[in-house]
C-alpha positions as CSV (number, residue, x, y, z in Angstrom):
1,M,20.8,-55.2,-32.5
2,R,23.1,-52.6,-33.8
3,N,20.3,-51.2,-36.0
4,N,18.0,-51.0,-33.1
5,R,20.4,-48.9,-31.1
6,F,20.9,-46.6,-34.1
7,I,17.1,-46.2,-34.4
8,I,16.7,-45.6,-30.7
9,C,19.5,-42.9,-30.8
10,I,17.8,-41.2,-33.8
11,L,14.4,-41.3,-32.0
12,V,16.0,-39.8,-28.8
13,I,17.7,-37.0,-30.8
14,V,14.4,-36.2,-32.7
15,L,12.5,-36.1,-29.4
16,L,15.1,-33.9,-27.7
17,S,15.1,-31.6,-30.7
18,F,11.3,-31.4,-30.6
19,S,11.4,-30.7,-26.9
20,L,14.0,-27.9,-27.2
21,I,12.1,-26.3,-30.1
22,S,8.8,-26.3,-28.2
23,C,10.5,-24.8,-25.1
24,G,11.5,-21.8,-27.1
25,K,7.9,-20.9,-28.1
26,Q,6.4,-17.7,-26.7
27,V,3.6,-18.2,-24.1
28,D,0.6,-16.0,-24.5
29,T,0.2,-14.0,-21.3
30,T,-2.6,-11.8,-22.6
31,A,-5.2,-13.3,-20.3
32,T,-3.0,-13.0,-17.2
33,T,-2.1,-9.4,-18.0
34,K,-5.8,-8.6,-18.4
35,V,-6.7,-10.1,-15.0
36,A,-3.9,-8.1,-13.4
37,E,-5.0,-4.9,-15.1
38,A,-8.6,-5.4,-14.0
39,A,-7.5,-6.0,-10.4
40,T,-5.7,-2.7,-10.3
41,S,-8.0,-0.5,-12.5
42,K,-10.1,0.6,-9.6
43,Y,-7.1,2.2,-8.0
44,P,-6.3,5.8,-9.2
45,D,-2.9,6.6,-10.8
46,I,-2.6,9.7,-8.6
47,V,-4.1,9.4,-5.1
48,K,-6.0,12.4,-3.7
49,L,-6.3,12.8,0.1
50,T,-7.7,15.5,2.2
51,L,-7.6,16.0,6.0
52,D,-9.5,18.2,8.4
53,G,-10.3,18.0,12.1
54,E,-11.5,19.6,15.2
55,R,-11.2,19.4,18.9
56,K,-14.3,19.1,21.1
57,G,-13.3,19.1,24.8
58,S,-11.2,16.0,25.3
59,D,-12.1,14.5,21.9
60,I,-10.2,15.0,18.7
61,I,-12.3,14.2,15.6
62,F,-10.6,14.1,12.2
63,Y,-11.9,13.2,8.7
64,G,-11.2,13.5,5.1
65,T,-11.9,12.4,1.5
66,T,-10.0,10.4,-1.0
67,N,-10.3,8.9,-4.5
68,L,-9.2,5.5,-3.2
69,P,-11.8,2.7,-3.2
70,D,-13.6,1.1,-0.3
71,G,-11.5,-1.2,1.9
72,V,-8.2,0.6,1.5
73,L,-6.5,1.4,4.8
74,L,-5.0,4.7,6.0
75,A,-2.6,5.1,8.9
76,Y,-3.0,7.8,11.5
77,E,-1.2,9.3,14.4
78,V,-2.5,11.9,16.9
79,S,-0.1,13.5,19.3
80,L,0.4,16.5,21.6
81,P,3.8,17.7,20.8
82,E,4.0,20.0,23.8
83,T,3.9,16.9,26.0
84,L,6.9,15.3,24.3
85,L,9.2,15.8,27.3
86,E,6.6,15.0,29.9
87,E,6.3,11.7,31.6
88,E,2.8,11.2,30.1
89,Y,3.5,12.0,26.5
90,F,0.3,11.8,24.5
91,W,0.5,9.8,21.3
92,E,-2.0,7.4,19.6
93,E,-1.9,5.6,16.3
94,G,-4.2,3.3,14.4
95,R,-5.8,2.4,11.0
96,L,-8.8,3.7,9.2
97,T,-10.8,2.0,6.5
98,I,-12.1,4.0,3.5
99,K,-15.8,3.8,2.8
100,D,-17.5,5.7,0.0
101,G,-14.5,7.9,-0.6
102,K,-14.4,9.1,3.1
103,Y,-12.7,8.3,6.4
104,S,-13.0,9.5,9.9
105,G,-11.5,8.9,13.3
106,K,-12.1,10.0,16.9
107,I,-9.6,10.0,19.8
108,S,-11.1,10.4,23.3
109,N,-9.5,11.4,26.6
110,V,-7.0,13.8,25.0
111,P,-5.5,15.9,27.8
112,E,-6.8,19.5,27.6
113,G,-4.7,22.6,28.1
114,K,-1.6,20.9,26.6
115,G,-1.4,22.8,23.3
116,K,-2.6,21.9,19.8
117,A,-2.9,18.3,18.7
118,E,-0.9,17.2,15.7
119,I,-3.0,14.9,13.4
120,W,-1.1,12.9,10.7
121,V,-2.9,10.7,8.1
122,A,-1.1,8.7,5.4
123,F,-1.8,6.4,2.6
124,Q,1.0,3.8,2.4
125,T,1.4,0.3,1.3
126,I,3.2,-1.0,4.5
127,L,1.2,-0.4,7.6
128,G,2.5,-3.0,10.1
129,T,3.1,-6.7,10.7
130,D,-0.4,-7.8,11.7
131,V,-2.7,-9.5,9.2
132,E,-5.3,-6.8,9.9
133,D,-2.8,-4.2,8.8
134,K,-2.4,-5.5,5.2
135,Q,-3.6,-3.4,2.3
136,P,-5.7,-5.2,-0.4
137,Q,-3.6,-7.0,-2.9
138,G,-4.7,-4.6,-5.6
139,V,-3.0,-1.8,-3.7
140,M,0.3,-3.7,-3.6
141,D,0.0,-4.5,-7.3
142,K,-0.8,-0.9,-8.3
143,Y,1.6,1.0,-6.1
144,G,4.3,-1.5,-5.3
145,E,5.4,-3.2,-2.1
146,L,7.1,0.0,-0.8
147,G,4.9,2.4,-2.7
148,E,7.6,2.8,-5.3
149,K,5.0,3.1,-8.1
150,M,3.2,6.0,-6.5
151,K,3.0,9.1,-8.6
152,G,2.1,12.8,-8.0
153,D,3.2,16.0,-6.4
154,N,1.8,14.9,-3.0
155,V,4.1,11.8,-2.7
156,T,6.8,11.9,0.0
157,V,9.9,9.8,-0.6
158,F,11.9,8.3,2.2
159,E,15.3,7.1,1.0
160,F,16.8,3.9,2.6
161,E,19.7,1.7,1.7
162,D,17.4,-1.1,0.5
163,G,15.3,1.2,-1.7
164,D,12.9,4.1,-1.5
165,F,9.7,4.0,0.5
166,K,6.9,6.3,-0.7
167,T,3.8,7.6,1.1
168,I,1.2,10.2,0.8
169,E,0.8,12.1,4.0
170,L,-1.0,15.1,5.5
171,I,-0.5,16.9,8.9
172,I,-2.7,19.4,10.6
173,N,-2.7,21.0,14.0
174,R,-6.0,21.5,15.9
């Protein structure tokens, strides 16, 4: 009986030793890394974005190009700064989807005779809280949850206590 306990103790020690040794082995993550790199490879290191627009009567039409792939979202805002202090301040926002390296938007019923419209377009990782406002996962992987991995001279940094938020934004007046 005593010998059996001794043998059992030796077996337990050997099994525990084997388990501890095998836990210390390196896990090959090459395949996982390659999948992640493939998912983000279609996104450029430095994002290019252009913006132009025109006013036709009560319509504001704006458009531009980018090197971002199809399906990426851009945020936009169109406002009439001269109406800021008026009761009916004009301001509209939304999202645009990139298709074939281009985007465009049209805002109708913009009050006329109230000065130039300000058009703001931005590429950013956070767009809102709705499911429709989510960037593709590859965008988040490439540029970070707060855009912290964005690079280039055209990146704007907003500093917050919890970390920096980066965006690429353009503004024109028409």
